[in-house]
C-alpha positions in Angstrom: 16.6 -13.8 15.9 18.1 -16.5 14.2 15.4 -17.1 11.4 17.0 -17.1 7.9 15.9 -15.5 4.6 17.3 -15.9 1.0 19.4 -13.0 0.0 20.1 -12.2 -3.6 23.6 -10.7 -4.2 22.5 -8.5 -7.0 19.1 -7.2 -6.7 19.4 -5.5 -10.2 19.5 -9.2 -11.6 17.4 -11.0 -9.3 15.3 -9.7 -6.4 13.9 -12.3 -3.8 10.2 -11.9 -3.7 8.8 -14.3 -1.0 9.7 -17.2 1.1 8.4 -19.9 3.4 10.4 -19.7 6.5 9.1 -23.2 7.4 10.5 -24.6 4.1 13.8 -23.1 4.2 15.1 -25.4 6.7 15.2 -27.9 3.9 17.1 -25.7 1.6 20.9 -26.4 1.2 22.9 -24.0 3.8 25.6 -23.3 1.4 25.1 -20.7 -1.4 23.1 -21.8 -4.5 23.2 -19.6 -7.8 20.5 -19.0 -10.3 21.4 -19.0 -13.9 19.1 -17.2 -16.3 19.7 -17.7 -20.0 16.5 -16.1 -21.3 14.0 -13.5 -20.1 10.5 -13.9 -20.6 8.9 -11.1 -22.9 5.7 -10.4 -24.6 5.0 -10.1 -28.1 5.1 -6.6 -29.7 4.0 -5.4 -33.0 5.5 -1.7 -33.5 3.7 0.5 -36.0 5.3 2.6 -38.5 6.1 6.2 -37.6 3.9 8.5 -39.6 3.3 12.4 -39.0 0.8 12.7 -36.2 -1.0 15.7 -37.5 -1.0 15.1 -41.1 -4.6 14.3 -42.6 -5.3 10.4 -42.4 -7.0 10.0 -45.7 -4.3 11.9 -47.5 -1.7 9.5 -45.8 -3.2 6.4 -47.2 -6.3 5.6 -44.6 -9.0 4.8 -46.8 -11.9 7.0 -45.7 -15.2 5.2 -44.3 -15.7 2.0 -42.3 -12.7 -0.3 -41.2 -12.8 -3.5 -39.5 -9.6 -5.0 -38.0 -9.6 -8.9 -37.2 -7.3 -9.6 -34.0 -6.7 -13.7 -33.8 -5.7 -14.9 -30.7 -5.3 -19.0 -30.8 -8.5 -19.9 -32.6 -10.6 -16.9 -31.5 -11.4 -13.7 -33.4 -11.8 -10.4 -32.0 -13.4 -7.6 -34.0 -12.6 -4.1 -34.2 -15.0 -1.5 -36.1 -14.5 2.3 -36.5 -14.7 4.9 -39.1 -12.1 7.1 -40.7 -13.6 10.8 -41.4 -12.2 13.1 -43.9 -10.8 15.4 -41.3 -9.1 13.0 -39.1 -5.3 13.1 -38.5 -3.0 10.1 -38.5 -3.0 10.3 -34.8 -7.0 10.6 -34.3 -7.0 7.2 -36.4 -4.2 5.6 -34.3 -5.6 6.7 -30.8 -9.4 5.4 -31.9 -7.5 2.0 -32.7 -5.9 2.0 -29.4 -8.8 3.2 -27.3 -11.1 0.2 -29.0 -8.7 -2.4 -28.3 -7.8 -1.3 -24.7 -11.8 -1.2 -23.9 -11.6 -5.0 -24.8 -9.8 -6.7 -21.8 -10.7 -10.2 -23.2 -8.3 -9.9 -26.2 -5.3 -10.2 -24.1 -3.4 -7.3 -26.1 -2.5 -3.7 -24.8 -2.4 -0.8 -27.3 -0.5 2.5 -27.0 0.3 5.5 -29.5 3.8 7.0 -29.1 4.6 10.3 -30.3 8.2 12.1 -31.0 7.8 15.4 -30.0 10.7 16.5 -31.6 9.9 15.1 -35.1 6.2 15.3 -34.8 6.0 11.4 -35.8 3.6 9.1 -34.0 3.2 5.0 -34.2 0.6 2.8 -33.0 2.0 -0.2 -31.1 0.2 -3.5 -30.0 1.8 -5.8 -27.4 0.6 -9.1 -25.5 -1.1 -8.0 -22.0 1.4 -11.1 -20.5 4.7 -12.2 -21.1 5.5 -15.7 -22.1 4.4 -18.1 -25.1 0.7 -19.0 -25.1 0.2 -20.4 -28.7 1.7 -23.3 -30.4 5.5 -23.2 -30.7 6.6 -20.8 -33.5 3.3 -19.2 -33.7 2.8 -15.5 -32.9 0.5 -15.0 -29.6 -1.8 -12.8 -31.6 -2.0 -11.6 -35.5 -3.6 -8.7 -36.8 -5.4 -8.2 -40.3 -7.6 -5.8 -42.0 -10.8 -7.4 -43.1 -12.5 -4.0 -44.5 -10.3 -1.1 -45.1 -6.5 -0.7 -44.9 -5.9 0.4 -41.3 -3.4 -2.3 -40.5 -1.4 -1.8 -43.4 -1.6 1.9 -43.4 -0.5 1.8 -39.5 2.1 -1.0 -40.2 0.9 -3.2 -37.2 0.8 -6.3 -39.0 4.4 -7.3 -38.6 5.8 -8.8 -35.1 8.9 -6.8 -34.3 9.5 -8.7 -30.9 8.5 -12.2 -30.4 7.1 -13.5 -27.3 9.4 -15.9 -25.6 9.3 -17.9 -22.0 12.0 -17.2 -19.4 14.7 -20.1 -19.3 16.6 -20.4 -16.1 18.6 -23.2 -13.8 18.8 -23.4 -10.0 22.2 -24.7 -9.3 22.9 -26.1 -5.9 26.1 -27.4 -5.8 25.7 -29.0 -9.3 24.1 -27.9 -12.4 20.4 -27.9 -12.2 17.9 -29.0 -14.7 16.6 -26.1 -17.4 13.3 -24.6 -16.4 10.8 -22.3 -18.1 8.4 -20.0 -17.0 5.8 -17.7 -19.0 6.8 -14.8 -16.6 9.8 -13.3 -14.9 8.5 -14.3 -11.6 10.1 -17.7 -11.0 10.0 -20.7 -8.6 13.4 -21.3 -6.8 12.1 -24.4 -4.7 12.0 -24.6 -1.1 9.1 -22.0 -0.7 11.2 -19.3 -2.5 10.2 -17.3 -5.5 12.1 -14.4 -7.2 12.0 -12.1 -10.2 14.6 -12.1 -12.8 15.4 -8.8 -14.0 18.5 -9.7 -16.5 20.1 -12.7 -18.1 23.4 -14.2 -16.2 24.2 -15.7 -13.0 23.2 -14.7 -9.7 24.5 -15.9 -6.2 21.7 -16.5 -3.4 22.9 -16.9 0.2 20.9 -17.8 3.3 21.0 -14.6 5.5 19.4 -13.4 8.6 16.1 -12.4 8.3 16.5 -8.7 9.5 12.9 -7.8 8.8 11.5 -10.7 11.2 14.1 -9.5 13.8 12.8 -5.7 13.7 9.4 -7.1 13.9 10.4 -9.2 16.9 11.5 -6.0 18.6 8.6 -3.7 17.5 6.3 -6.5 19.1 7.9 -6.0 22.4 7.8 -2.3 22.2 4.3 -2.2 21.2 3.5 -4.7 24.3 5.5 -2.7 26.8 3.9 0.4 25.9 0.2 -0.8 26.2 1.3 -2.1 29.7 2.7 1.3 30.5 -0.3 2.9 29.1 -2.6 0.6 31.4 -0.4 1.3 34.2 -0.8 5.0 33.6 -4.5 4.9 33.6 -5.2 3.1 36.7 -4.6 4.4 40.1 -2.5 2.2 41.8 -0.9 1.1 38.5 1.5 4.1 38.5 3.9 1.7 40.7 3.9 -0.8 37.8 4.5 2.2 35.5 7.6 3.3 37.5 8.5 -0.6 37.9 8.5 -0.9 34.0 10.2 2.3 33.3 13.1 1.6 35.8 13.6 -1.6 34.3 13.8 -0.1 30.7 16.0 2.9 31.8 18.6 0.5 33.4 18.9 -0.9 30.3 19.2 2.2 28.5 22.5 2.2 26.7 21.9 -1.2 25.2 18.3 -0.2 24.3 19.8 3.0 22.7 22.2 0.8 20.6 19.6 -1.0 18.8 17.6 2.3 18.2 15.3 2.0 21.3 14.9 5.0 23.5 12.7 5.9 26.7 10.7 9.0 26.8 10.1 11.1 29.9 6.8 9.2 30.4 8.6 5.7 30.3 7.4 5.0 26.8 9.7 3.4 24.4 10.2 4.7 21.1 11.9 3.2 18.2 14.2 5.2 15.7 13.5 3.0 12.7 16.8 3.9 10.7 18.9 3.1 13.5 17.0 -0.2 14.2 17.5 -1.1 10.5 21.0 -0.5 10.7 21.2 -2.3 14.0 19.5 -5.6 12.3 22.2 -5.2 9.4 25.3 -4.9 11.5 23.7 -7.7 13.6 23.6 -5.9 17.1 20.0 -6.8 17.4 20.8 -10.5 17.3 23.9 -9.6 19.7 21.5 -8.0 22.3 18.8 -10.5 22.1 21.3 -13.7 22.6 23.4 -11.8 25.0 23.4 -12.1 28.8 22.5 -8.2 28.9 19.5 -9.2 26.8 18.6 -12.2 28.8 18.6 -10.4 32.0 16.3 -7.4 30.4 13.9 -9.9 29.2 13.8 -11.9 32.4 13.0 -8.7 34.7 10.4 -7.9 32.1 9.0 -11.3 32.3 8.8 -11.3 36.2 6.8 -8.3 35.9 4.4 -9.3 33.5 4.0 -12.6 35.4 3.2 -10.7 38.6 0.6 -8.9 36.7 -0.7 -11.7 35.3 -1.0 -13.7 38.5 -2.5 -10.9 40.5 -4.0 -7.8 38.5 -5.7 -6.6 41.5 -2.8 -5.5 43.1 -2.0 -3.1 40.4 -5.7 -1.8 39.6 -7.5 0.9 41.2 -7.8 1.1 45.0 -10.9 -1.1 45.8 -14.0 0.7 47.2 -14.4 1.4 50.8 -16.4 -1.4 51.3 -13.9 -3.9 50.3 -11.0 -1.9 52.4 -13.3 -2.7 55.3 -13.8 -6.1 54.6 -10.2 -6.6 54.4 -8.8 -4.2 57.0 -7.4 -1.6 54.2 -5.5 -4.6 52.8 -4.5 -4.8 49.2 -3.3 -8.5 49.3 -6.6 -10.3 49.0 -7.2 -12.4 45.8 -9.0 -10.3 43.6 -11.3 -13.0 42.4 -12.6 -13.6 45.7 -16.6 -12.6 45.8 -16.2 -10.8 48.8 -13.9 -8.4 47.3 -16.0 -5.9 45.6 -14.6 -3.8 42.5 -16.5 -1.0 40.6 -17.0 -1.9 36.7 -14.1 0.7 36.0 -11.9 -1.1 38.1 -12.8 -4.5 37.0 -11.9 -3.3 33.3 -8.3 -2.0 34.7 -7.9 -5.5 36.3 -8.7 -7.5 32.8 -6.7 -5.1 30.9 -3.7 -5.8 33.1 -4.2 -9.5 33.0 -4.7 -9.8 29.2 -1.7 -7.3 28.8 0.5 -9.2 31.3 -0.3 -12.8 29.6 0.3 -11.5 26.2 3.8 -9.6 27.2 4.7 -12.8 29.3 3.9 -14.9 26.3 6.2 -12.8 24.0 9.4 -13.6 26.1 
């Protein structure tokens, strides 16, 4: 209930992606800030806008064979295609885009954008990943025509957006060192990662882990319902079903405040919206740490311990031979070899023992 999690004050600027709760104890208890001076971005080459339905050859594309080379670092990737006499500009642009996108090893993605209002289309190339992956000052990829003039006619040779790394500082009461990342997913230290979404400074606080709190209550409800279900399926187990349901109903108003209700069969049901609100307001933690919550868990613990110690007392009535052996009693040790049970009765007892131990361990 008192586990913490990092919380961003402005998720539009910075969103916490993951954290290791076991490492958060090493983080400062006070607030800290993340100062983003630069976002990571991919290189982009935006082509010239040309009329999509115009004839490609008439617009300047040379008819026949074309060979485009895309250089990434010291590697060259070759794209070959033909331009026919009846091709439109968009036909050629889309053909180039398809050939590039079919090559996942290049690390460049292509798209054809069309403005339906003006009828113009453009071929755009972009690095598949953000960040600088080449020598400083050099583009991540370069495009040139080896045969034909498709690169120049499509206008994709110029870099319109340079690749860059994210630059940020994590300030914990002092100005942190400048750090870089090729992506906008960054490491905040102490087992925390975040996604930066815009430049600026965002405060991060240590708040309650409301998701973990809700999960704890969900586990409790699931264990409770499993035991009620086992009790309902067993003959004498109906006594246990009544006992468990009675405990839950006696705390009905408190459970209702945290979004848990009891149906007519004695099963707990969760209203997820109300439970989430109870976690946000602190009601889940208040109930779990209150005297009322302590009494609730204590009574359930005693019931589960009783089942764990003697599941035979809650299983189906033993067969007649066993009744005769023990004078019709039901208090004999169920593991005693003289106390005979049918296979189904043994299964019920095993269910009670396992669920009882599980439920006991939860508290």
